[in-house]
DSSP file (Angstrom, degrees, kcal/mol; ACC not computed):
  #  RESIDUE AA STRUCTURE BP1 BP2  ACC     N-H-->O    O-->H-N    N-H-->O    O-->H-N    TCO  KAPPA ALPHA  PHI   PSI    X-CA   Y-CA   Z-CA
    1    1 A M              0   0    0      0, 0.0     2,-0.4     0, 0.0    27,-0.2   0.000 360.0 360.0 360.0 134.6   34.8  -40.3   20.2
    2    2 A K  E     -a   28   0A   0     25,-2.0    27,-3.3     2,-0.0     2,-0.5  -0.977 360.0-153.5-127.2 139.4   35.6  -43.9   19.7
    3    3 A Q  E     +a   29   0A   0     -2,-0.4     2,-0.3    25,-0.2    27,-0.2  -0.955  18.1 171.8-116.0 132.5   37.9  -45.4   17.1
    4    4 A V  E     -a   30   0A   0     25,-2.8    27,-3.0    -2,-0.5     2,-0.1  -0.913  30.2-113.6-131.6 159.5   37.6  -49.0   15.8
    5    5 A N  E  >  -a   31   0A   0     -2,-0.3     4,-2.4    25,-0.2    27,-0.2  -0.432  37.3-101.0 -87.9 171.3   39.2  -51.0   13.0
    6    6 A V  H  > S+     0   0    0     25,-1.2     4,-2.5     1,-0.2     5,-0.2   0.898 120.2  51.0 -60.2 -44.8   37.3  -52.2   10.0
    7    7 A L  H  > S+     0   0    0      1,-0.2     4,-2.3     2,-0.2    -1,-0.2   0.923 111.8  47.1 -61.2 -44.8   36.9  -55.8   11.2
    8    8 A E  H  > S+     0   0    0      1,-0.2     4,-2.3     2,-0.2    -1,-0.2   0.904 111.2  52.1 -63.4 -40.9   35.5  -54.6   14.5
    9    9 A A  H  < S+     0   0    0     -4,-2.4     4,-0.3     1,-0.2    -2,-0.2   0.900 110.6  48.2 -62.5 -40.7   33.1  -52.3   12.8
   10   10 A K  H >< S+     0   0    0     -4,-2.5     3,-0.6     1,-0.2    -2,-0.2   0.911 117.8  40.8 -65.8 -42.0   31.9  -55.1   10.5
   11   11 A N  H 3< S+     0   0    0     -4,-2.3    -2,-0.2     1,-0.2    -1,-0.2   0.771 125.8  34.0 -78.3 -26.0   31.4  -57.4   13.5
   12   12 A E  T 3X S+     0   0    0     -4,-2.3     4,-2.6    -5,-0.2     5,-0.2   0.011  73.8 126.3-120.5  26.9   29.9  -54.9   15.9
   13   13 A L  H <> S+     0   0    0     -3,-0.6     4,-2.6    -4,-0.3     5,-0.2   0.909  77.4  48.6 -56.0 -46.8   27.9  -52.5   13.6
   14   14 A S  H  > S+     0   0    0      1,-0.2     4,-2.2     2,-0.2    -1,-0.2   0.909 112.3  49.1 -60.5 -41.9   24.7  -52.9   15.6
   15   15 A K  H  > S+     0   0    0      2,-0.2     4,-2.0     1,-0.2    -1,-0.2   0.908 111.5  49.2 -64.2 -42.2   26.5  -52.2   18.9
   16   16 A L  H  X S+     0   0    0     -4,-2.6     4,-1.6     1,-0.2    -2,-0.2   0.898 110.3  50.7 -65.0 -40.2   28.3  -49.1   17.4
   17   17 A M  H  X S+     0   0    0     -4,-2.6     4,-2.7    -5,-0.2    -1,-0.2   0.907 108.4  52.6 -62.5 -40.7   25.0  -47.8   16.1
   18   18 A K  H  X S+     0   0    0     -4,-2.2     4,-2.7     1,-0.2     6,-0.3   0.877 104.0  56.7 -63.1 -38.1   23.4  -48.3   19.5
   19   19 A L  H  <>S+     0   0    0     -4,-2.0     6,-1.8     1,-0.2     5,-1.7   0.890 111.7  43.1 -59.9 -38.9   26.3  -46.3   21.1
   20   20 A L  H ><5S+     0   0    0     -4,-1.6     3,-1.0     3,-0.2    -2,-0.2   0.924 113.3  50.8 -71.6 -44.5   25.4  -43.4   18.8
   21   21 A E  H 3<5S+     0   0    0     -4,-2.7    -2,-0.2     1,-0.3    -1,-0.2   0.871 113.3  44.7 -62.2 -38.1   21.6  -43.7   19.3
   22   22 A T  T 3<5S-     0   0    0     -4,-2.7    -1,-0.3    -5,-0.2    -2,-0.2   0.469 111.4-123.9 -85.6  -0.6   22.0  -43.7   23.1
   23   23 A R  T < 5S+     0   0    0     -3,-1.0    -3,-0.2     2,-0.2    -4,-0.1   0.718  73.8 130.1  64.8  23.2   24.4  -40.8   22.8
   24   24 A E  S   <S+     0   0    0     -5,-1.7     2,-0.4    -6,-0.3    -4,-0.2   0.825  82.3  25.4 -69.7 -31.0   27.1  -42.8   24.7
   25   25 A E        -     0   0    0     -6,-1.8    -2,-0.2    -9,-0.1    -1,-0.2  -0.979  62.9-164.5-128.7 144.7   29.4  -41.7   21.8
   26   26 A D  S    S+     0   0    0     -2,-0.4    16,-0.5     1,-0.3     2,-0.3   0.688  80.6  20.2 -98.4 -22.7   28.9  -38.7   19.6
   27   27 A T        -     0   0    0     14,-0.1   -25,-2.0     2,-0.0     2,-0.4  -0.997  59.3-162.7-147.0 140.1   31.3  -39.9   16.9
   28   28 A I  E     -aB   2  40A   0     12,-2.4    12,-3.8    -2,-0.3     2,-0.5  -0.994  12.4-155.6-124.5 125.6   32.8  -43.3   15.9
   29   29 A I  E     -aB   3  39A   0    -27,-3.3   -25,-2.8    -2,-0.4     2,-0.6  -0.860   2.9-153.7-101.4 129.4   35.9  -43.4   13.6
   30   30 A I  E     -aB   4  38A   0      8,-3.0     7,-2.7    -2,-0.5     8,-2.1  -0.913  18.5-166.0-103.7 125.0   36.5  -46.5   11.5
   31   31 A A  E     -aB   5  36A   0    -27,-3.0   -25,-1.2    -2,-0.6     2,-0.5  -0.829  17.7-150.3-115.2 148.3   40.2  -46.9   10.7
   32   32 A R  E >  S- B   0  35A   0      3,-2.5     3,-1.9    -2,-0.3   -27,-0.0  -0.980  88.6 -14.0-115.2 121.0   42.1  -49.1    8.3
   33   33 A N  T 3  S-     0   0    0     -2,-0.5    -1,-0.2     1,-0.3   -28,-0.0   0.864 131.2 -53.8  53.9  39.1   45.5  -50.1    9.5
   34   34 A G  T 3  S+     0   0    0      1,-0.2    -1,-0.3    -3,-0.1   -29,-0.0   0.403 114.4 117.5  81.5  -4.0   45.3  -47.5   12.2
   35   35 A T  E <  S-B   32   0A   0     -3,-1.9    -3,-2.5     1,-0.0    -1,-0.2  -0.872  70.6-119.1-100.8 120.4   44.5  -44.7    9.7
   36   36 A P  E     +B   31   0A   0      0, 0.0    -5,-0.3     0, 0.0     3,-0.1  -0.325  44.7 157.6 -58.2 132.4   41.1  -43.0   10.2
   37   37 A V  E     +     0   0A   0     -7,-2.7     2,-0.4     1,-0.4    -6,-0.2   0.666  56.2  33.2-124.0 -41.5   39.0  -43.5    7.1
   38   38 A V  E     -B   30   0A   0     -8,-2.1    -8,-3.0     2,-0.0     2,-0.5  -0.949  57.4-153.5-129.5 142.4   35.3  -43.1    8.0
   39   39 A Q  E     -B   29   0A   0     -2,-0.4     2,-0.5   -10,-0.2   -10,-0.2  -0.968  11.5-160.4-115.2 120.9   33.4  -41.0   10.6
   40   40 A M  E     +B   28   0A   0    -12,-3.8   -12,-2.4    -2,-0.5     2,-0.3  -0.872  18.4 166.3-100.0 129.9   30.1  -42.3   11.8
   41   41 A V        -     0   0    0     -2,-0.5     2,-0.3   -14,-0.2   -14,-0.1  -0.938  44.3 -89.1-135.1 160.6   27.7  -39.9   13.4
   42   42 A L        -     0   0    0    -16,-0.5     3,-0.1    -2,-0.3   -25,-0.0  -0.520  47.2-114.1 -69.4 131.4   24.0  -40.0   14.4
   43   43 A Y        -     0   0    0     -2,-0.3    -1,-0.1     1,-0.1     3,-0.1  -0.478  38.8-105.8 -67.1 133.2   21.9  -38.8   11.5
   44   44 A P        -     0   0    0      0, 0.0     2,-0.1     0, 0.0    -1,-0.1  -0.323  35.9-107.4 -64.8 141.1   20.1  -35.6   12.5
   45   45 A E        -     0   0    0      1,-0.1     2,-0.4    -3,-0.1    -3,-0.0  -0.414  32.1-125.7 -67.6 140.5   16.4  -35.9   13.3
   46   46 A S        -     0   0    0      1,-0.1    -1,-0.1    -2,-0.1    -3,-0.0  -0.736  13.6-161.7 -90.6 134.4   14.1  -34.5   10.7
   47   47 A N        +     0   0    0     -2,-0.4     2,-0.2     2,-0.1    -1,-0.1   0.411  55.8 118.5 -90.6   0.4   11.6  -31.9   11.7
   48   48 A K        -     0   0    0      1,-0.0     2,-0.2     3,-0.0    -2,-0.1  -0.470  48.3-161.4 -71.1 135.7    9.6  -32.5    8.6
   49   49 A K        -     0   0    0     -2,-0.2    -2,-0.1     1,-0.2    -1,-0.0  -0.579  38.8 -61.5-107.3 175.3    6.1  -33.8    9.1
   50   50 A S        -     0   0    0     -2,-0.2    -1,-0.2     1,-0.1     0, 0.0  -0.256  37.2-146.1 -57.1 139.9    3.8  -35.6    6.8
   51   51 A K    >   +     0   0    0      2,-0.1     3,-1.7    -3,-0.1     2,-0.3   0.572  65.6 111.6 -85.9  -9.8    2.8  -33.5    3.7
   52   52 A I  T 3  S+     0   0    0      1,-0.3    -2,-0.1     2,-0.1     0, 0.0  -0.491  89.2   6.9 -68.3 125.6   -0.7  -34.9    3.6
   53   53 A G  T >  S+     0   0    0     -2,-0.3     3,-1.3     1,-0.0    -1,-0.3   0.562  84.7 129.9  83.8   9.2   -3.2  -32.3    4.5
   54   54 A T  T <  S+     0   0    0     -3,-1.7    -2,-0.1     1,-0.3    -3,-0.0   0.762  74.7  49.8 -69.0 -22.3   -0.8  -29.4    4.6
   55   55 A A  T >  S+     0   0    0     -4,-0.3     3,-2.5     2,-0.1     4,-0.4   0.401  79.0 135.3 -94.4   3.3   -3.0  -27.3    2.3
   56   56 A K  T <  S+     0   0    0     -3,-1.3    -4,-0.0     1,-0.3     0, 0.0  -0.297  79.0   5.5 -57.8 125.4   -6.1  -27.9    4.4
   57   57 A G  T 3  S+     0   0    0      2,-0.3    -1,-0.3    -2,-0.0     3,-0.1   0.437 102.9 102.5  83.6  -0.6   -8.0  -24.7    4.9
   58   58 A K  S <  S+     0   0    0     -3,-2.5     2,-0.3     1,-0.1    -2,-0.1   0.578  86.8  18.7 -94.1  -9.9   -5.7  -22.7    2.6
   59   59 A F        -     0   0    0     -4,-0.4     2,-0.4     2,-0.0    -2,-0.3  -0.980  69.9-131.4-151.3 162.1   -8.0  -22.6   -0.4
   60   60 A T        -     0   0    0     -2,-0.3    -2,-0.0    -3,-0.1     0, 0.0  -0.885  15.9-133.1-117.3 150.5  -11.7  -23.1   -1.2
   61   61 A C        -     0   0    0     -2,-0.4     4,-0.0     1,-0.0    -2,-0.0  -0.851  30.0-111.7-101.5 133.0  -13.2  -25.2   -4.0
   62   62 A P    >   -     0   0    0      0, 0.0     3,-1.2     0, 0.0    -1,-0.0  -0.306  19.9-125.9 -64.2 148.9  -15.9  -23.6   -6.1
   63   63 A E  T 3  S+     0   0    0      1,-0.3     3,-0.4     2,-0.1    -2,-0.0   0.840 108.0  50.4 -62.3 -34.1  -19.4  -25.1   -5.7
   64   64 A D  T >   +     0   0    0      1,-0.2     3,-1.5     2,-0.1    -1,-0.3  -0.053  69.3 124.7 -98.0  33.2  -19.8  -25.8   -9.4
   65   65 A I  T <  S+     0   0    0     -3,-1.2     3,-0.4     1,-0.3    -1,-0.2   0.785  74.7  48.2 -64.3 -27.2  -16.4  -27.6   -9.9
   66   66 A N  T >  S+     0   0    0     -3,-0.4     3,-1.4     1,-0.2     4,-0.4   0.280  76.0 106.0 -97.7  11.5  -18.1  -30.7  -11.4
   67   67 A I  T <  S+     0   0    0     -3,-1.5     4,-0.2     1,-0.3     3,-0.2   0.774  84.0  44.5 -66.7 -23.7  -20.4  -28.9  -13.9
   68   68 A Y  T 3> S+     0   0    0     -3,-0.4     4,-2.6    -4,-0.2    -1,-0.3   0.348  81.2 103.2-100.7   6.5  -18.2  -29.9  -16.9
   69   69 A D  H <> S+     0   0    0     -3,-1.4     4,-2.4     1,-0.2     5,-0.2   0.914  83.5  45.2 -56.6 -47.8  -17.6  -33.6  -15.9
   70   70 A D  H  > S+     0   0    0     -4,-0.4     4,-2.3    -3,-0.2    -1,-0.2   0.897 113.6  50.4 -64.8 -40.3  -20.1  -35.1  -18.4
   71   71 A E  H  > S+     0   0    0     -4,-0.2     4,-1.9     2,-0.2    -1,-0.2   0.909 112.2  46.8 -64.9 -42.1  -18.9  -32.8  -21.2
   72   72 A I  H  X S+     0   0    0     -4,-2.6     4,-2.0     2,-0.2    -2,-0.2   0.904 110.5  52.5 -66.9 -41.3  -15.3  -33.8  -20.6
   73   73 A A  H  X S+     0   0    0     -4,-2.4     4,-2.3    -5,-0.2    -2,-0.2   0.907 108.2  51.8 -60.8 -42.1  -16.2  -37.5  -20.4
   74   74 A D  H  X S+     0   0    0     -4,-2.3     4,-2.3     1,-0.2    -1,-0.2   0.905 106.9  53.1 -60.4 -42.3  -18.0  -37.2  -23.8
   75   75 A L  H  X S+     0   0    0     -4,-1.9     4,-1.3     1,-0.2    -1,-0.2   0.897 110.3  47.7 -61.3 -40.6  -14.8  -35.6  -25.3
   76   76 A F  H  X S+     0   0    0     -4,-2.0     4,-0.6     1,-0.2    -1,-0.2   0.917 111.6  49.7 -66.2 -42.5  -12.7  -38.6  -24.1
   77   77 A E  H >< S+     0   0    0     -4,-2.3     3,-0.7     1,-0.2    -2,-0.2   0.870 109.9  51.2 -65.1 -36.5  -15.2  -41.1  -25.4
   78   78 A K  H 3< S+     0   0    0     -4,-2.3    -1,-0.2     1,-0.2    -2,-0.2   0.783 102.5  60.7 -70.3 -27.3  -15.3  -39.4  -28.8
   79   79 A S  H 3<        0   0    0     -4,-1.3    -1,-0.2     1,-0.3    -2,-0.2   0.668 360.0 360.0 -75.9 -15.4  -11.5  -39.4  -29.1
   80   80 A L    <<        0   0    0     -3,-0.7    -1,-0.3    -4,-0.6    -2,-0.2   0.478 360.0 360.0 -79.9 360.0  -11.4  -43.3  -28.9
């Protein structure tokens, strides 16, 4: 755990972030007039992966899914 004042935190933000990223520090406290105000910690890594393709193979599409396309298109054209 490292404690810094507000001015130092403003001037050295990138350095402080690097300390957390490299795990040299686990927590950085930012203090105002010697009084701790803010706690900086490394944001936890997300285990979430891309949602694209997550349903692949979980359902099947009927062969005749497009049989009503022309009929639906006609309905839209008539409504104009």
